[in-house]
N, C-alpha and C positions, 0 to 999 in steps of 0.2 A: 619572360617570367611565367611560370605555371601559376596563374592567379588562384585557381581552385585550391591547389596545395598550399599556397601562401595563406589563404583564408583558413584552411584547416589548421595550419600551424598557429595562427593568431588565436583561434578559438581554443585550441588545446592549451596554449600557454596561459590564457585567462582561466580556463577551467581548473588547471592543475596548479596554478599560482607561481610558476617559475619556468624559465627557459630550460633549465637542467632537467626538470621533471618531464617537460614536453619532449625534449630530445630523447630521453629514455623510452617514453611511451611510443613515440613515432619512429624509433630506431634511426635517428638522425644525429649528426654531430651538433654540438653547441654552435659552432660558427655557421653551419647551414641554417639552423633555426634563426640566428640573428640576421642572416642575409635575407631570408624570406620575409621577416618582419620589416626590415629596412625597405625592401622592394615594394611591399604592400603599402607602406607609408608614402613612398614616392608616388605610387599610382593613385592613391587616395588624395594625396596632396596635403596631408596633415599628420602630425604626430599622434599616434594611437595610444601609447602607454608611457607613463613615467617610470623609468627603470632605475632602481638603486640596488646596492648589494643586499639590502634587507627587505625591500618591499617593492611590489609591482602594483601599480594602480592605473586605471583607465583615465584617459583625458576625456573631455567632453566629446571630441570627435570619435574617440575609441568606443565610448558608450553608444554613440549613434551607429557606428559601423558594426559592432558585435552582432546584434540581432539580424542584420542583413547578411552577414557572413554565414550565420547559422542557417538562414533560409536558403542561401545559395547552395550550401553543402547538402541540405535536405532535398532540394530540387534536383541536384545532380544524381543523388541516390534514386529518386523517383524516376528520373529519365532512364537510368540503367535498368530499373525494374520493369519499366513500360516496354522496353524493346527486347526483353528476355522472353524466352519461350513460355507460353501460358502455363505449361505444366511444371515449370521449374519450382523446386521445393523452396520454402522460405529459408533464408540464411541471414546471418548477422547477429548482433548482440542486442538484447533487450534488458533494460534496467527496470525492475519492478519493485514497488514499495507495497508492503502489506503489514498488518498488525501481527505481532508474534503469535497470538492465539490462533487466528485463522490461517496464518501461514503454516504453522506446525500441524494443525488439525486437518486441514483440507488442501491448501494450495500446493504444498511441496509434492504431494502425490500426483496432483494434476500436472505440475510442471515436469515431473519425471516422465510422465506418459507423453507429454508434448515433445520433449527433446528426443525421446526414443523414436517418435514418429518423424521428427525433423532434426536429424543429427547435425545439420549445418547451422543450427541456432544455438547461441550461448545465452543463458539467462543469469543475470546478476540479481539475486533476491536480497532486498533490504528489509529486514524485519525491524520495524520501527513502530513503537507505540505512541506516536505523535503525528500530527498532520504535517506533511512535508510540502515544501514549495517545489512543484514539479520542475519548474524552469531552473531555479537556483541549484537544485540538487541533481539535475540532469536525469530525472525520472521519466521514462517513456510511458509507464502505466502504473496507476495506483489502484489498489483494491480497498474500498472504503465502505463501512457499514454506517450509513447515515441517511436521514431524511432531509438534511439541510446542507447541500453542497454549494461550493463556490460557483456562482453563476457564470464566471469567466471560463470555467472548465467544461469539457464535454463529458457527459456521463452516460454509460450504457448499463441499464439495470440487468443484473445477472440472476438474482434470486431474492428471497426474503430471509432476514435474520431474526429468528425468534429466540426468546429466552425462557428459562424455567427457574422456578424457586425450588431449591433442593438442600438437603443436608444428609449427612451420613447416618447409618443406623446407630452408630455409637453416640452421636450427639442426641438423637431422638430418644435414646434410652435414658439420658440424663434430664432432658427437657421435653415437655409435652409438645407435640406438633401443633402449630397454629391452625386454627380452623377458619379464621377470618383474616383478611390482609392487615387489618388494624393491629392484630396481635403481634405482627412482626416487630413493632416498636418495643416489645418486651424481650426480644431475642437478641443474641449477639450476631449482628449481620456483617458479613464480610463484603466490603464495598470496594468499588473501583475508584481509583484516585481522581479520574477525570469525568466519569459518567455516573450520575446518580449516587454520589458519595453520601448524601444526607437525605435524599428523597427518591423513593422508588415509585414508578408510575405503572398503573394497571388499567385494564378495562374489565369491569365486573358488571355482569348483567347488562352489557351495552353502555354502561356509564363510566366515564373516566374517574379514577380514584388515585390519589397520591398519598403515600404513607411515609412519614419521617422515620428514618432508620439510623442506627448507630452501632458501632462495634469496635473491637480492639485491634482489628487487622484490616488494612487497606493495601491495595497494590495497584500498579499502573498497567497490569495486563492480566487477562482472565485466567491463564493457565496457573498462575500462582494462587489465585483465589480458589480454583478447583482443588489444588493440592491441599490447601488449608481446610477446605470443606471435607475432603476425603480423610483428613487427619482428625476430624471431629471438632474443629475449632468453632464452627458456627453455621449459620444459614447463608447461602450464596444465591445470587441471581447470575446464572451462567448462560452463555449462548448454547443453543442445542447443537450447533455444528461441532462443538467441543465436548459437551457433556453427554451426548447421546449414548456412547458406549458404556459409560459408568452407570447411567440410568438403566440400561437394559440388563447389565450384569448385577444390579442391586447394590453396587458400591455406594451409590447415591439414591436417595428416595425423593421422588417428586412431591412437593407440597402445594397446597392451594390450587388444585387443578382447575377450579372454577374461575380463577383469576388469571387473566392473560396479560403478561408484561408487554409493554409497548414494543411493537414490531418495527424493525428498521429495514431499509432496502440495502441489499448487497450490490454495490456498484463497481464497475470498472471505469476509472476516470483518466482522461488524457487531455492534452492541451488543445488539439485542433483536428477537425476532420480534413482540413485542406492539406493536400500533399502527404497523406498518411502513408508511411512506409508499409510495404506489402507484408513484412513480417509482423508488424504490430496488428494489422488487420487480421492476419491469420490467427494470432494469439487471442484476439478478442472473440473471433468466431468460435474458436476451440473452447474458451471458457464459458461462453454463452450456451454452447451445446452441452457442456458438462454440468454446469450449475443451473439446473432447470428451475422454472418458476415455482414448482413445489419440490423443495430439496429432498434428496434421497435420505439424508441423515434424520429427517423428521418422521420417516415412516415408522409406524408401530409405537410411537411414543404416546 
């Protein structure tokens, strides 16, 4: 029995939820998939899955075996990379999770440049405005803007994420621009569903200040809030990586320049430094080089 292939079959069946899906993905027949699973169970000496026509579930032995199979597959990939020529270009597939706003505003262009440099790499971008479980959702790398990360994950800081308070010229013709952060409570504030929906945090003259805000539009991603602000709907707190172009063009006007919204770290997050695939390391180095400590999008703002 090719035990490594059997392990790969087992992991694929679990990840895709059925033997039929695994057969399509691995370009194998259904009987071959069943044979590999049966041979793996014989070798392990225990039943790994309960299989019915409607549902597939892991046994206790299967739950113990699954992470070890993943590790063996990863080790095999590392071994192949270790004996390859040093100048061999990265290749393989990376599954990357990122927020919709940062993905559209900055990461897509970076990924396009990366795959042009390394055409042997395929990137599956998952634009998700929620915190994903990297293991459960088979994510190799997540880009997160946060100062409070899961301590069980490895984070590499790429840059800083700053925000700006802004509104359209049309909105400011109807309502006087706030001069102090406390005046934001009197405005229609466009808020993020998950971050700062009712309270915006600032640093003013070196002191932390929190201001209660409310408005008639909230959204779960920043691009929607920017479009609402451009339409004159209200005042928004937007990341500069997204709003910089509209600020430079005058489509949005910066408000309260003396007040600095809370800054967040822009991080590349992954599960482990141990046995890191060469392609993932290459992507990390590329992103760290591109997204510098002082981000280019903040220049001249």
